[in-house]
C-alpha positions as CSV (number, residue, x, y, z in Angstrom):
1,M,-16.8,-30.0,-23.7
2,V,-14.3,-28.0,-21.3
3,A,-12.1,-30.9,-21.9
4,L,-12.8,-31.4,-25.6
5,L,-11.3,-27.1,-25.9
6,C,-8.0,-28.3,-23.8
7,S,-7.6,-30.6,-25.5
8,D,-8.2,-29.0,-29.2
9,R,-6.0,-26.3,-28.2
10,M,-3.0,-27.9,-26.7
11,G,-3.3,-30.3,-30.1
12,I,-3.5,-26.9,-32.1
13,T,-0.4,-26.2,-30.3
14,T,1.4,-29.4,-31.0
15,R,1.0,-29.0,-35.1
16,I,2.0,-25.5,-34.8
17,K,5.3,-26.7,-32.6
18,E,5.6,-29.3,-35.2
19,A,5.1,-26.6,-38.3
20,H,8.4,-24.5,-37.0
21,V,10.9,-27.2,-38.0
22,S,9.3,-26.5,-41.4
23,P,10.3,-23.7,-44.0
24,R,8.9,-20.1,-43.1
25,S,6.0,-20.6,-45.6
26,S,4.6,-23.1,-44.0
27,I,4.6,-21.7,-40.8
28,E,2.9,-19.0,-41.7
29,D,0.1,-21.1,-43.6
30,V,-0.5,-23.5,-40.4
31,T,-0.3,-20.5,-38.1
32,R,-2.7,-18.5,-40.3
33,F,-5.2,-21.4,-39.8
34,D,-4.8,-22.0,-36.5
35,L,-5.7,-18.5,-35.8
36,Q,-8.9,-18.8,-37.3
37,R,-9.2,-22.4,-35.3
38,W,-8.5,-20.8,-32.2
39,F,-10.6,-18.0,-32.6
40,V,-13.2,-20.4,-33.1
41,V,-12.2,-22.7,-30.2
42,S,-12.6,-19.7,-28.1
43,E,-15.6,-18.9,-29.3
44,C,-16.9,-21.6,-27.2
45,S,-14.7,-20.5,-23.9
46,F,-16.1,-19.2,-21.1
47,C,-15.1,-15.6,-21.3
48,S,-14.5,-13.5,-24.2
49,L,-11.5,-11.7,-22.7
50,E,-9.7,-15.0,-22.9
51,R,-10.8,-15.2,-26.6
52,L,-9.5,-11.7,-26.9
53,H,-6.0,-12.8,-25.2
54,V,-5.8,-15.8,-27.5
55,I,-6.6,-13.5,-30.7
56,S,-3.7,-11.4,-29.0
57,A,-1.2,-13.9,-28.8
58,L,-1.4,-15.5,-31.7
59,R,-1.1,-12.1,-33.9
60,T,2.3,-11.6,-32.0
61,V,3.5,-15.6,-33.0
62,L,2.5,-13.8,-36.7
63,A,4.6,-11.0,-35.7
64,C,7.7,-13.0,-34.2
65,N,7.6,-15.3,-37.3
66,A,8.2,-12.2,-40.0
67,N,10.7,-10.2,-37.9
68,N,12.7,-12.3,-35.7
69,S,15.5,-14.5,-37.3
70,P,14.9,-18.1,-38.2
71,A,17.2,-19.5,-35.8
72,H,14.9,-18.0,-33.1
73,R,12.0,-18.0,-34.6
74,P,10.7,-21.7,-33.6
75,V,11.6,-21.5,-29.9
76,D,10.1,-17.9,-29.1
77,C,6.6,-18.9,-30.6
78,A,6.2,-22.4,-29.2
79,N,7.1,-21.4,-25.9
80,M,4.5,-18.6,-26.5
81,L,1.8,-20.7,-27.7
82,R,2.8,-23.2,-24.6
83,L,2.1,-20.6,-22.1
84,V,-0.8,-19.4,-23.7
85,S,-2.4,-23.1,-23.8
86,T,-1.4,-24.1,-20.4
87,S,-3.2,-20.5,-19.0
88,L,-6.6,-21.1,-21.1
89,C,-6.6,-25.3,-20.0
90,L,-6.2,-23.8,-16.3
91,Y,-8.9,-21.6,-16.7
92,C,-11.3,-24.0,-18.1
93,Q,-10.3,-26.4,-15.2
94,R,-11.3,-23.8,-12.4
95,A,-14.3,-22.3,-14.1
96,Q,-15.4,-25.9,-13.8
97,V,-15.0,-26.6,-10.1
98,T,-15.7,-23.1,-9.3
99,P,-19.0,-21.7,-8.0
100,L,-20.1,-19.1,-9.9
101,L,-21.8,-17.1,-6.6
102,L,-18.8,-17.3,-5.2
103,T,-16.4,-15.2,-7.9
104,R,-17.3,-12.6,-9.9
105,P,-19.5,-13.6,-12.8
106,C,-17.4,-13.7,-16.2
107,S,-18.5,-10.9,-18.7
108,S,-19.6,-13.5,-21.4
109,I,-22.3,-14.5,-19.0
110,V,-24.9,-12.3,-18.4
111,Q,-26.1,-12.4,-15.1
112,E,-29.2,-10.5,-13.7
113,E,-29.2,-8.0,-11.0
114,N,-30.9,-9.5,-7.8
115,P,-34.2,-7.3,-7.4
116,L,-34.4,-7.7,-3.9
117,A,-30.8,-6.4,-2.9
118,I,-31.3,-3.4,-5.5
119,N,-34.8,-2.3,-3.7
120,A,-33.8,-2.7,0.0
121,L,-30.4,-0.3,-0.7
122,Y,-32.7,2.3,-2.4
123,D,-34.8,2.6,0.4
124,L,-31.7,3.0,2.5
125,S,-30.7,5.9,0.3
126,V,-27.5,4.2,-0.9
127,D,-26.5,5.4,-4.4
128,I,-27.0,2.6,-6.7
129,S,-25.2,4.0,-9.5
130,K,-21.8,3.9,-7.7
131,V,-21.6,0.7,-5.9
132,R,-23.0,-1.1,-9.7
133,K,-19.8,1.0,-11.3
134,L,-17.1,0.3,-8.3
135,K,-18.5,-3.3,-7.5
136,G,-21.8,-4.3,-9.8
137,W,-21.2,-7.9,-9.2
138,V,-22.3,-7.8,-5.6
139,L,-25.6,-6.9,-6.8
140,R,-26.0,-10.3,-9.2
141,Q,-25.5,-11.8,-5.5
142,S,-28.1,-14.1,-3.9
143,P,-28.4,-14.5,-0.6
144,V,-27.8,-11.2,0.7
145,Y,-29.0,-9.2,4.0
146,V,-29.6,-6.0,3.3
147,N,-31.7,-5.3,6.0
148,E,-30.5,-7.3,8.9
149,T,-26.8,-5.4,7.7
150,A,-28.9,-2.1,8.0
151,T,-30.3,-3.0,11.6
152,L,-27.1,-4.4,13.1
153,L,-25.5,-0.8,12.6
154,R,-28.9,1.0,13.5
155,D,-28.7,-0.7,16.6
156,M,-25.0,0.4,17.6
157,G,-26.2,3.6,16.8
158,A,-25.6,4.7,13.6
159,S,-27.6,7.0,11.6
160,G,-29.5,6.8,7.9
161,P,-26.3,8.7,6.2
162,V,-23.8,6.9,7.9
163,I,-25.1,3.2,6.8
164,A,-25.3,4.4,3.0
165,R,-22.2,5.8,3.2
166,I,-20.9,2.3,4.9
167,L,-22.8,0.0,2.6
168,E,-21.2,2.3,-0.9
169,L,-18.0,1.7,0.1
170,H,-18.3,-1.7,1.1
171,P,-21.3,-3.4,-0.6
172,E,-19.6,-6.7,0.0
173,A,-20.9,-6.2,3.6
174,I,-24.6,-7.2,2.4
175,L,-23.5,-10.8,1.9
176,C,-21.9,-11.4,5.2
177,K,-24.6,-14.0,7.1
178,P,-26.3,-12.5,10.5
179,D,-24.7,-14.8,12.6
180,Q,-21.1,-14.1,11.2
181,M,-21.8,-10.4,11.8
182,E,-22.6,-10.8,15.8
183,A,-20.1,-13.2,15.8
184,Q,-17.6,-9.8,15.2
185,K,-20.1,-6.9,16.9
186,K,-18.9,-9.0,20.0
187,L,-15.2,-9.3,19.2
188,W,-14.9,-5.9,18.0
189,M,-17.0,-4.9,21.6
190,S,-14.3,-6.5,23.7
191,V,-11.2,-3.6,22.5
192,C,-13.9,-0.7,21.7
193,T,-14.8,1.2,24.7
194,S,-18.5,1.8,23.1
195,Q,-20.5,1.0,20.1
196,K,-20.1,4.7,18.9
197,D,-16.8,4.0,18.7
198,L,-17.0,1.0,16.3
199,V,-19.5,2.5,14.4
200,G,-16.8,5.2,13.7
201,I,-14.0,2.6,12.7
202,I,-16.8,1.0,10.7
203,E,-17.6,4.0,8.7
204,K,-13.3,4.5,7.9
205,F,-12.8,0.9,7.7
206,P,-15.8,-1.5,6.9
207,T,-13.4,-4.1,5.0
208,S,-11.7,-5.2,8.9
209,F,-15.4,-5.3,10.4
210,F,-16.8,-6.9,7.3
211,S,-14.0,-9.6,7.0
212,S,-14.1,-13.7,6.1
213,S,-15.9,-16.2,8.9
214,S,-12.7,-18.5,8.2
215,D,-10.1,-15.0,10.1
216,H,-12.9,-15.1,13.3
217,D,-10.5,-17.5,15.2
218,N,-7.3,-16.0,14.4
219,Q,-8.9,-12.6,15.5
220,K,-9.8,-14.0,18.8
221,A,-6.4,-15.3,19.5
222,N,-4.6,-12.4,18.6
223,I,-6.8,-10.0,20.4
224,A,-6.7,-12.5,23.7
225,Y,-2.5,-12.4,23.1
226,F,-2.5,-8.3,22.8
227,Q,-4.7,-7.9,25.9
228,T,-1.7,-10.0,27.6
229,L,1.0,-7.2,27.0
230,H,-1.8,-4.8,28.6
231,L,-1.8,-2.6,25.6
232,N,-4.5,-0.4,25.3
233,K,-8.1,-1.1,24.4
234,R,-8.2,2.0,21.8
235,I,-4.7,0.6,20.4
236,I,-5.9,-2.8,19.8
237,S,-8.8,-1.5,17.9
238,K,-6.5,1.1,15.9
239,L,-4.7,-1.7,15.1
240,M,-7.3,-4.1,14.1
241,A,-8.9,-1.1,11.5
242,S,-5.5,0.0,9.9
243,A,-4.1,-3.3,9.6
244,P,-6.5,-6.1,9.4
245,Q,-3.9,-8.7,7.6
246,S,-1.9,-9.0,11.2
247,F,-4.8,-10.3,13.0
248,S,-6.6,-13.0,10.2
249,R,-3.4,-14.5,10.4
250,P,-1.8,-16.7,13.2
251,M,-1.3,-15.5,17.0
252,K,2.5,-17.5,17.0
253,Q,3.4,-15.5,14.0
254,N,2.7,-11.8,15.5
255,K,4.0,-13.1,19.0
256,E,7.7,-14.0,17.0
257,M,7.6,-10.3,16.0
258,I,6.9,-9.3,19.1
259,Q,9.2,-10.8,20.9
260,T,11.7,-9.8,18.5
261,L,10.8,-5.9,18.5
262,Q,10.9,-6.3,23.1
263,K,14.4,-8.4,22.5
264,T,15.6,-5.7,20.2
265,Y,14.4,-2.7,22.7
266,L,16.0,-3.9,25.5
267,D,19.0,-5.0,23.8
268,L,20.1,-1.5,22.6
269,G,19.9,-0.2,26.1
270,G,15.9,0.2,26.6
271,K,14.2,0.4,29.8
272,E,12.0,-2.6,30.5
273,D,9.5,-0.3,32.7
274,N,8.9,2.5,29.4
275,M,9.2,-0.9,27.0
276,K,5.3,-0.8,27.0
277,T,4.8,2.9,25.8
278,W,7.6,2.6,23.8
279,L,6.2,-0.8,21.7
280,Q,2.5,0.9,21.6
281,K,3.9,3.6,20.2
282,L,5.5,1.7,17.8
283,L,2.4,-0.2,16.8
284,T,0.2,3.0,16.4
285,Q,2.7,4.7,13.8
286,N,3.4,1.8,11.7
287,P,0.7,-1.5,12.2
288,Y,2.4,-3.2,9.2
289,V,5.6,-3.5,11.5
290,L,3.9,-7.2,12.5
291,L,3.7,-8.3,8.8
292,K,7.3,-8.4,8.6
293,L,9.7,-11.1,9.5
294,P,12.1,-10.8,12.4
295,E,15.0,-11.6,10.1
296,V,14.6,-8.0,8.2
297,L,14.5,-6.2,11.3
298,H,18.1,-8.2,12.6
299,D,19.5,-7.7,9.5
300,N,18.7,-3.6,9.4
301,L,20.3,-3.3,12.6
302,A,23.4,-5.5,11.7
303,F,24.2,-3.5,8.9
304,L,23.4,0.1,10.8
305,R,25.6,-1.1,14.0
306,N,28.6,-2.3,11.2
307,V,28.8,1.4,10.2
308,G,29.3,2.7,13.1
309,F,25.8,3.4,15.0
310,T,26.0,2.4,19.0
311,G,23.4,1.1,20.5
312,D,21.7,4.1,22.5
313,E,22.0,5.7,18.6
314,L,20.1,2.8,17.0
315,L,17.5,3.0,20.2
316,R,16.8,6.5,18.6
317,L,17.2,5.6,15.0
318,L,14.7,2.9,15.6
319,S,11.9,5.1,17.8
320,K,12.2,8.1,14.9
321,L,12.2,5.9,11.8
322,K,8.9,4.5,13.6
323,G,8.7,0.8,13.0
324,Y,9.4,1.9,8.9
325,V,13.4,0.3,9.7
326,T,11.8,-3.6,8.8
327,E,10.9,-1.7,5.2
328,L,14.5,-0.8,4.3
329,N,17.6,-3.4,3.2
330,P,21.2,-3.2,3.5
331,E,21.8,-3.1,0.2
332,S,19.4,0.4,-0.5
333,M,20.5,1.6,2.9
334,R,24.1,1.0,2.1
335,L,23.8,2.7,-2.1
336,T,22.2,6.1,0.0
337,L,24.3,6.7,2.8
338,N,27.2,6.5,0.0
339,Y,25.5,8.9,-2.1
340,S,25.1,11.3,0.7
341,Q,28.7,11.4,1.9
342,E,30.2,12.0,-1.3
343,T,27.3,14.6,-2.0
344,L,27.6,16.3,1.1
345,G,31.5,16.4,1.4
346,C,31.4,15.3,5.1
347,T,33.1,12.8,7.3
348,E,31.3,9.2,8.8
349,A,30.7,10.6,12.0
350,E,29.0,13.5,10.5
351,L,26.9,11.7,8.6
352,R,25.8,9.6,11.4
353,Q,24.2,12.5,12.8
354,I,22.6,14.2,10.1
355,V,21.0,10.5,9.7
356,L,19.9,11.2,13.4
357,Q,18.5,14.0,12.7
358,C,17.1,13.2,9.2
359,P,15.9,9.6,9.3
360,A,14.8,9.7,6.0
361,L,18.3,9.7,4.5
362,L,17.7,5.9,5.3
363,Y,14.7,4.9,3.2
364,Y,14.9,7.6,0.2
365,S,16.6,6.6,-2.8
366,V,19.7,8.0,-4.6
367,P,17.5,9.6,-7.7
368,I,15.3,10.9,-5.5
369,L,17.9,12.5,-3.2
370,A,19.8,13.6,-6.0
371,D,16.8,15.6,-7.4
372,R,16.1,17.2,-3.8
373,F,19.9,18.0,-3.6
374,K,19.6,19.1,-7.3
375,G,16.8,21.4,-6.3
376,L,18.3,22.9,-3.1
377,L,21.5,23.7,-4.8
378,T,19.6,25.4,-7.4
379,A,17.6,27.7,-5.1
380,G,20.9,28.9,-3.4
381,V,21.2,26.6,-0.8
382,S,24.9,25.7,0.2
383,M,26.1,22.5,1.4
384,E,26.6,23.8,5.0
385,Q,23.2,25.3,5.5
386,I,21.8,21.3,4.3
387,M,23.6,19.9,7.0
388,E,23.2,22.3,9.6
389,T,19.2,21.6,8.9
390,P,18.7,18.0,6.7
391,T,15.2,17.7,7.5
392,V,14.3,19.9,4.4
393,L,15.2,16.7,2.5
394,E,12.4,15.5,3.3
395,L,10.2,17.9,1.5
396,T,9.7,17.3,-2.3
397,T,11.2,20.0,-4.7
398,Q,7.5,21.1,-5.5
399,I,7.3,22.4,-1.8
400,I,10.5,23.1,-1.5
401,Q,10.4,25.8,-4.6
402,Y,6.7,27.1,-3.5
403,R,7.9,27.9,0.0
404,I,10.9,29.7,-1.0
405,Q,9.2,32.1,-3.4
406,K,6.2,32.6,-0.3
407,L,9.7,34.0,1.6
408,R,10.8,35.7,-1.4
409,S,7.7,37.8,-1.4
410,F,8.1,39.1,1.9
411,G,12.6,39.7,1.6
412,Y,13.5,36.5,3.1
413,D,16.2,35.5,1.5
414,V,16.7,32.0,2.5
415,R,20.6,32.1,0.6
416,S,21.7,33.9,3.7
417,G,19.2,32.9,6.6
418,S,18.6,29.9,8.0
419,L,16.5,26.9,6.4
420,E,14.3,26.1,9.6
421,V,11.6,28.5,7.9
422,L,11.4,26.0,5.4
423,D,11.3,23.1,7.5
424,G,8.6,21.1,9.2
425,T,4.6,20.1,8.1
426,K,2.7,22.7,6.1
427,K,1.1,23.7,9.0
428,D,4.6,24.8,10.8
429,F,5.4,26.2,7.7
430,E,2.1,28.1,7.8
431,V,3.0,29.4,11.5
432,S,6.8,30.4,10.3
433,Y,5.3,32.6,7.0
434,G,3.1,34.4,9.3
435,K,5.3,35.4,12.2
436,L,6.9,37.2,8.6
437,H,3.9,38.5,7.5
438,L,3.7,40.2,11.4
439,R,7.1,41.5,11.4
440,R,6.7,42.9,7.8
441,E,3.2,45.3,8.6
442,R,4.8,45.7,12.3
443,P,8.3,46.3,12.8
444,L,9.3,45.5,16.0
445,F,10.2,48.9,18.3
446,N,13.8,49.0,19.6
447,P,13.5,51.2,22.6
448,V,17.8,51.9,22.7
449,A,18.1,52.3,19.1
450,P,19.0,56.2,18.2
451,I,16.3,58.3,16.7
452,Q,16.8,60.0,13.6
453,T,16.5,63.7,13.1
454,E,16.4,66.0,10.9
455,D,19.4,68.2,11.0
């Protein structure tokens, strides 16, 4: 049946393609007929969504015939139908060989929910409506291991509400086999200090724990490698939780990136005694750095060296960027640096010092920087003030406007004062704002100031 449907679709496409050489009326007649024929064929397809795609595509074909010039009409319509036909045929072939239980059920097939799964989750006080809304396909799978999953978590010290939250957030956990979960528990306990810590990780990152069994060997090899680096267990467990992709891939790839980071640190003048601490901090700040290619790091550092940064400055910059240097590329940095220098009206040496104070200049795009410069200048801030405190560019225009209004309510004028009071996190600003509030309520007493008396 699948082969017949695919053949029928391809035959229709061939006829429409041949009809494109005919006058416009013939094209419209053929496509109108084939629109009906494709609809009938797609009724027998595996998914109603595919049928909608067919109808939408053929309606677009009719619009092309009506609006495009005769010279372009045949090529555009033929390519469009060829792509749709190929997509549908591949879908039919995939549906024929893919087991139903390994994929999310098609919308045209009504598969009943597994009552055993529903009842077991209900007994655990799991919000079934939330699971049904977000990942309802899990409830239609069989077999499921709800009680086994709950028992595993309970034995590790998880309370009933915690178990319910985990299963609501990641219901796919009930599809993991008991032996697979036991193997994962043993693996994670090799880097966790206690079962309580492991429960905390599972509650925040359930996807990382209930991973595919095919990743187990890679996870084990990567853990063994990171332990040879004498990294803290807590650091390794955080890496596994926040960036599970790094531990699911072959260990050799992680080893290559780690060795690149270590060599870069030493080449830039870093001391070997401090390398482990530096590496731990870098991986904690940006665990996804392991997923990048070493060539990206080399290219970005080479560009920064070419614009005048010394080895010591690059080491400082690499530490301040918290590993995000691998997220950059030379072209975007070049555009950003050129725009910043032109806007600030500074020299290249001054620009390098500004970048060392505010590394965000390297990864903000030109439109974002333009909007933030405009917001500051509109508020009356001068370029000299921005150059003195460039980290204000890390704040969005909305945050800057809000903070300036708060400061004005206490008589602080940013146009004549320092921008340091605007800078920092929300907590930092609240501390500065609180000091101004206290200063207004309780003016400082100056013992040497002359006493004002009436004559």
